[in-house]
N, C-alpha and C positions, 0 to 999 in steps of 0.2 A: 504494500500500500504506500503510495507516494505521499510526501508531506503536503499539507495544504499551504498555499503560497503566503497567505496573510494570516498572522496569528490573531485569534479572537480573544485570547486570554489577556484582558486588560488589567485584571486584578491579580495581586500577588497570591500565590498558592503555596501550600507546603511542598517543599522540594528539597532533596538532599543530594549533594554531589556524590558520585560513585566512589571517589577516592581523593586523597589530598588533604593536607592539614592547613587550616587557616593560619596564616602568619599573624604575628602580633600587630595589633592595630596601631597606627601612628597618626595622630591628629595634627593637621596643619593649623598654624595659628598666625595671625598677623603680627608683625613686629616692625619696629622703626628702622632697624639697620639690616640691610641684606647680608652684610658680613657676619653679623651675630647669628643670623639664621643659618648661614652656611656652616658656621662652626658648630652650631647646636644640632643641625639636622643629621639624622643617622644615615650616613651613606651606606649603601649595600656593601658589606665587607668584601675584601679580596681574599678568599680562602686559599688554601694550598692549591698549587697548580694541579690540573687534572691530566697532565700529559708529560711524556718524556722530553718534549720540546721545552727549552728554557723559556721563562716568561720574557726575558729580554729579546731573545731571537724571535719569538712569536709576535711581540709588539711591533717589531720592525716590518713584519709582513702584512700587517692589517691595512686594508684599503677599503674605503667606503665611497659609494656613488653620491656625489654632492649635487643636489638639484640646481644649486646656484651656478656652478661651473659646468654642469651637464657632462661631468666626467668622473671617473674613479680617481680618488686622491689618496695618498698615504694618510693614515689617521695619526695625527699628532695633536694630542690634547693640549690645552693651554698650559696646564701644569703637568709636566712630564710624568710625575709619579702619582698624579691624581690629587683629589678626586675628580673623575670625569663628571661633568655636569650634563644631564640629559633631561629634556622636557618633552613630553609627548601629550598632544592635545587629547583630552578626555571626552566623555560622552555628555550629551545634553540629556538630562535624566527626566524624560517624560513618558518612556515606554520601555519594554524589554529590549535588550540589545540583540542585534542580529549578527549573521555570519561575517558581514563586512567588518563589524567591530571586533569580532574574534580574530580576524586576520591581522588587524593593526596590532592588537595587544599581544598576540602570540609572537609576531615578528619581533617586536621590541623586547619581549621577554627573552627570546633567544639571544638577542644582542646583549642584553643585560647579563645573562648567564655567561656568555662568551667573554665579555670584557672583564668580569669579576673572577669567574672560576677558572678560566684558561689564561687570560692575559695578566691577571693579578692587579688590575686597577680597581680601587674603590670607586663606586659610582653613586652620585647623588641623583636619584631618579625621581622626578616630579611629574605627576599626572593629575590634571585638574578635573573638577566636576563643574559643568555649566548648570547652575541650579536656579538661574533666572533668565528667561528667554520668552519670546513670543509664543513658541510652541508649548512651553510649559504652562503659560497663562491660559492659552486656549484649551488645552487638555483639562486643566483643573476646573475651568468654568464648565466644560462639557460634563465632567464627572460630578460637579457640585461639591468640590472640596477645595481646601486651601492649597496654594502652590507648594508651600513648605511640606505639607503632608504627602503630596504627590512625589516630590523629589526625594524625601526620606525613603519612601517605599521602593523607588526604583534605584536609588543608590544601594540599598541593601540587596536588591535583586542582582544588580551588576556585580557586586562583590561576591555573591554566591557563584555567579557564572564564571568569574575569573578564577576563583578557588577551584572550581570543578575542572577548568582547563589547565590547572597547575601553573598559573602565572604567579610569579613572585610579587609580593606587595611592594609598591613604590616606597621610597623614603618619605615622601610627603604627598598628600592628596588634598590640596586646597580646594575650597568651594568658593565660587565667584562671589557669593553674597557676603563672605567674610572679608573681602578686599575692596569693597566699594570706595572706602576712603582713599586707598592707594590709587584707584582708577581716577577719582576726581582730581587728585594731585597731578597725575600724569596728564590729564586733559588740560589742566591749567598751564602746565609747562608747554604743551603743544600750542596752545593759544598764544602764550607769551612769546614763543619763537616764530610766530607768524604763519603757522601751518593749519590753523583751525579757526572757526568763527561761530559764535552763537547767533541764532536767528530768533525772530519773533515767535513766541509760543513756548520757548524754553528748550528747544533742541540745540545741539551743537554738532557741526559737521566738520569732517576733515577736508582740507582744501588740497585735493590731489594735484592740481596744477602747480602748487607752490613747491613741490618736492621733485627736483630733477632726478631722473633715474627710476621713477615709479614704474613698475612693470618688469624690472630686470629679473626678478625671481621666476615669474611665470612666463616671461617672454612676450607679454601682451603690450600692445601700443595703446596710448591714451585714446585714440579714436575707436579702439575696440570696445570701449566701455560705454555703450549706447544706453540711453534711458529705456527702462523696461526689460533690459536683458541683464539679470542678476543685480541690477541697481534700481532703487526705488525712484519713481518719477515724483519730484517735489519742486514746485516753483520757487521755493525759498533757497534752493541750492545755487551756488555759483556755477557748478558744472554737474551734469548728470552723473558723473563718476564719483562725486563726493559721497562719503559714507558717514553714517551716524556714529558719533562718539558718546553722545548722551541723548536719551529720549525723554521728552517731557511726560509727566505722569498723566495717566488716563484714569477715569473713574473706575474704582473696583480693582485696580492693579497695584501690586507692591511698588513702593517708591521710597526714595531716600532724599534728604535735603541736600541741596547743592547751591553753588553761587548762581546758577541759572534757573533756580526754582526746583521744586520736587520732581523727581524722575528716576530713571534707572539707566545703567550703562548699556551701550551697544555691545554686540557680541565680540567684536574684534579686540576691544580695548582690554578685556579681562586678562588675556594671556600676556600681553605686553606688560601690564602692571604687576601681575603675580610673578613673572620671571624676574623683573627688576627687584621686587621686594624680597623674594625668597632666594634668588640665585646670583644676584649682582648684575653688572652691566653687560657681561659677555658670557655666553654659555658655549659648550662644545657641540652639543647635538640638539637639534629640534626636529621632532618627528611627527608623523601623522599620515593619513591617507592621501592618495594622489588628488582627491577632490578638494583638499584643503589648500593646495598650492595657490589657487585663486578662487575666491578673493581673500580667504582668511589669512593665510600666511603672508601674502603680498601686503595686506593691510597691517598686519602685525609689524612687519619689517618697516613699513613707512612710519607707523606711530612711534616705534622705538627710536628711529633716526630723528624724527621731528622733536621728540621729547628731550633728547640729549643736546639739542641745539647745534648739531653738526650735520643736519640733513643736506645743507647746501654743498657739502664736500663729497658726496657719494658719487663715485664714478663706477665704471664697469667692474665686475668682480674679478679679482685676481686669485689664482690658486694659492693655497696656504704655503707660506714660506717664500712667496714672491709678491709682496705687497707693492701696490702701485706707488711710483715715486711721487705722484701728485696726491696720494692719500696715505701718508705714513701711519703706522699704528699709534694708538694713544700713548704708548710708552716711548715712541720715537724709534723703535727697533725696526729697521728695514734691512737687516743683515741677511735675511733669508734663513734664519734659524728655524728649526722645525716647530718651535712653539711660538713663532711670531703671531701677532694678532691679525684678524681679518681687517679689511679696509676700514678706515675710521668710521665709527658709528654703527657698523654691522654688529648686531648683538648676538649673532649665531655664526659659528665657524663651519658647521656641516649641517645642511638641510637634507633630511632623509624622508622619503615618501614611498609607501608601499602601493602596489598596483590594485586595481579594482577586483572585486569578486563579481563575475558575470553569470547571468542566467540566460541561456539562449542568446548569447552574444550581446546582451544588454547589461549595463551596470546594475548590480543589485542595489536597490534603494527603497526607502519607505515611500518616497513620492511616487514611484512607479508601481508600488504594491506587489512587487515580485520578490520580496525578501523573506527569509526564513530566520526566525529567532533562534538564538543559541539553545533555548529550552526546547523548541520544537525538535531540533536535531538530536539533542541529548536524551530525548524520550525514546529514541530508536538506535542511537549509536553511542559508543563509549566516548567520554571526553578525550581520551588519548587517541582514539581512532580519528576523531575530528582534528585533533592537533597534528597527527601524522598527515592527514589530507592537506592541511594548511601549509606545513613545511615542505610538502612534496613539490612545491613550485618556489622558485627564487622570489624573494619578497617583492621585488619591483615588477615581476611579470604578472600579466593578468591571469586570473585563476577562474576556470569555469566550474561552477557548482553543479553537481549531479549526484543522484543516488548511486550510479555506477561507480563514480570516483570514490565516494565514501565507502562503498562496499569493498572496493579493491584496497583501500587504505586499512579498513578493519581487518581484512584477510591477511594483509602483509604484516600488520602489527601482531596478529595472532601467531603467525609463523615465527617471527622473531622472538616473541615472548616464550613460545613453546620450546624453541631451540635453547634459549637461555635456561629455562627450567630443566631441560634435559641435561645441560651441562652441570647445573647445581646438583642435580640428583646423582650424576656420575661421580662428582667430587665427594659428595656426602657418602656415597656407597664405598668409596675408597678409604674411609675412616681417617686415621691420623695422617696417612699419606696425602689425602685430598686436602685436609686442613693445612698441612705443611706447604703443599703446592700453592694454595691460595695466599698464604702469608708471604711466600717468596715472590709471587707475582705482584703483590701490592708493593713490596719493597723494590722490586726491579723497575716498576713504573713510577716510583716516587721521584719527585724533582731532584732530590739530593743525589740520585744515582744516574742522572740522565744527561749530564752535560755533553757527552759524546754524541748524543742523538739529535742535538739541536739542528744540524743540517742534514740529517739522514733523509733520503728520499723514501717515499712510500713504497712498500713492497707487498706482494701477495701474501696472504696469511697462511703460512705453514702448510703447504701441500705435503702429502706423504712422499717420503724419499723413495727413490727407485734405484734398482741396480746395485752395484757394489757399494758397501757402506750403508745399506738400507737401515733406516731408523735414525741416522744421524741428523741433528738439527741443521736446517739450511743456513747458509752464510747470510750476513747482512742483519738488518734490524730484527729484533724478536717480533713474533706475530702481534703481540699487544702494542708494542711501540710503533710498528708499521701502521696499524689501524688508527691509533691516535694521531700520528703524524698526518695521515691522509685526511682524516676528518677535520683536524684543526687547520690545515692548510686550506681546505675548502671554506670553512667558516671565516678565515682571515681574508678571503677573496670576496669582499662585499657580501658576506653572510650567505654563501652558496649552500643553502640547506639541502637541495637535491643531491649535490655531490657528497655532502656529509652523510646523508642517508644511504647513498650508493656505496659508501665505504664499508658498509656492513655486509655486502654481498660475498666478498671473498671469505671473511671469517665464517659466514653461515655455511658455505660449502666445505670449509675446513672442519667445522663442527660435525657436519653430516658424515664426513669421511672418518673422523676419529671415533664417532659413536656407532656407526653402522657397518663399516667394512672390516674385513678380517685384517687387512694390512694396517688400517688405522688403529684398531684395538690392540695390536701387537707393538705399536711404536713405543720405545722406551721413554720418550719424552711426552707421552700422551697427556698425562695429568698436568704437567707444567704448561703445555700449550692450551689445554682447556681452561686452566686457571687464569692464564694471561688474557685469553679472550673473554672470560667471564668479567674480569676487572675492567678491561678496556671497553667492552661493549656497554657495560653499565655506565661508564663515564661519558661515552658518546651520547647515550640515551638521556643522561642527566643534562648535558649541555643543550640538547634539543627539547628538554622539558618533558620527556616521555618515560622517565624511569619510574617503575612502580614503587610507591612508598614502602620502605622497609626492604627493598630488594638488595641493598647492601652497598656494593662497591662504588656506585656513582656518587650519591649524595654524601655518604660518610667520608669519602676522600675529599670531596669538594669543600666541605664545611658549609657555613652559612645556614640559611633556612632549611629545615628538614634534616640537618646533619645528625641531631641528637636521636631522632627516631630511626634514622638509617643505621646509626652506630649500634643502637639497642638491638636491632634486628639484623645486624650485619653478619651474623654467622651464616654458614651454608644452610642450616635448617630454616633460619628466618628468611633468608633470601628465597629459598624454594617455596616457602609458604606464601610470601608476597606475590611471587610470580604465578603460582597456582590460583591465588585469589583473583588476580587480574584476568587469567584465562577463564575462570568461572564467570566473571562479570561480562566478558566478551561473549561467552556462549549464551548467557541469559538474554542479552540484548539481541543476539542473532535469532533466538526463538521468538522474541517479540516481533521482529521484522518478518519472520516466516509464518507467524500465526500458529505456532506450535507451543507445547509445554514440555518441560523436562520429563514429566510423568509419562506423556505420550511417547516420547523418544525411548525412555527406559522400558516401557511396555513392549515396544517394537523390538528392542534389543533382546529382551527375554524370549519373545516369541521366535525370533530368529535362532537363538541358542537352542530352544527346544526342537526346532525343525532340523538343525544340524545334528543334534543328539539322536534324532530319529532317522538320520540319513536322508531326510527329505531336502536335498540340496536345491531342487527347483524352487521350493517354497522359500528357503533361506536366501537364495539369490534374488527372488522377487521382492522380499522385504528390504534387502540392501539397496536394490535399484530404486525402489519406491522412495526410500529416505533420501537417496542421492538426488533424485529428481526434485525433491523439496528443499535441497540445500544442506542436508545433513550427511556428512561423510563418516562412515564407520571405520574404526581402526582396531584391528585384532592384535592384541599383544599377549605375551605370556601371562600377564596379570588379569586378562579378561578383555572385553570389548569396551572401547570408549568411543567418543565421537567428537568431531570438531565441525565448525561451520565450513561450508564449501561443498565441492563435488569432486568426484574422481577425475572428471575431465579438467577441471580447473587446477587440480593438484599435480597433474602430469606436466 
């Protein structure tokens, strides 16, 4: 049964994520000095490295696509040792979040994990809530409730969705309504610098024509901004492209006092003001969806330039480390050093934007009515299956939403988790030898023993040796080191998550060989290779945000959120239990999609066993084929018959 396109569930309902632990809540608060906030704000810690690549070597490889320069640039944060400052535009909280939102926040969650857990940079990650807006007011009036009650409900729903998707909590989550005073001060500075004007009735507009270079982020020309096309028609404006900084109060709407009369801020001003208040005048990364490039981020850039009083000096963007001679950095550093500031007044060093989620070649959006809420999808697919689907495309590429794509992602995730569970079971069955192999693998992949691997190229993961010297370990990087090097080099290349996921293919083949073939089972280094792959695959899955809670190697080694739980369940037995729990959750949701129950499947398995015992093989085969046609693949093992989602044809 396909999902309905438009969710009818406007009211919050009881709902629990399948897995994941809610991180500790951090409440953002207004304060007078941005520097004090930066010092007090809990940056996401940089835990121990997750790979044999040294952090210094990995940092040198990181490149990100900058929307401003329209090119990949080496990532050089303003402070070489951090904290990296990252602001991502949050949701307008008037409804349940959809898959487009999921893509944004999963993409930047992977970036957060990579920067902290692999590169070792602490990160101050800020994601806001827009809790006052025309859409919020309209929905509250439609529901007959106060806007504050509406926003509280959907903030809670959003947090549940993010926890289900295993997204780490930002350092700060400011709400626009808590920073109206800062927004008023910013507007006053823009007016004083000649870039905005109040009009009769109490509104204030930004004067786009007053700011040379407006449009350079999006590439739009001034003449592109015609009245009625994404800009409101208003005879009080000097130009059709001018946008609202302050909106005069209307009857029955929330309002705040201001020098221009009671009213509320426009949408664009909130991020400019909160970034300046919480993070200072220049940040490293500003992110969001591609749809925010214009008008939101273009207008943010204009406001921040205008507020600092240096808007008249903004010329074309220069790559970092090559500031324009006509626009030296605020510190006067034009030496080309990696940490040089962007052109004067640019408050963002790297603009990052993810691609659209499309449905039938059209952008998924609420305005088109073709969107699927996160909750719609999670009623039928596991959160980690949705996450696998989302990271299956590079974050800047368009992503086409389909049930087929989600089904394939769920099946692939099941296969990886099953392989890892089989490895954990094999190590556990080996007793002390398995535990010792695991301890040695963790030590071998620890940063302290990995300096020599910093420049090691990726290599296939431990194929079985052939011919003379059979059983000897292959030359070159160990299988775990090779996997981690390949995955991290992929993530360092503008967060190439498809290549990082692809790095698991070789290890999965190696696991199959070591567990199922005669030659593989006889290899003298079998346990050590399995243990290395168990550790390395866990860390890769953790960087992608798809490690099962308690599975062990990934989060425990990485530190940070989730580390305590992972360490407690970090034994092989705990790891196996966590992986089996995830498999059970994946099977349960597959039954939901198939319209079957576990009881019905088990009854069919018993009936088939009885037919086989009676040597009625025709009946036995008919039962198996019937289940296969419904998407239930039977697996006969020495311990009995089990099942997994899929079919014999798909498994071949």
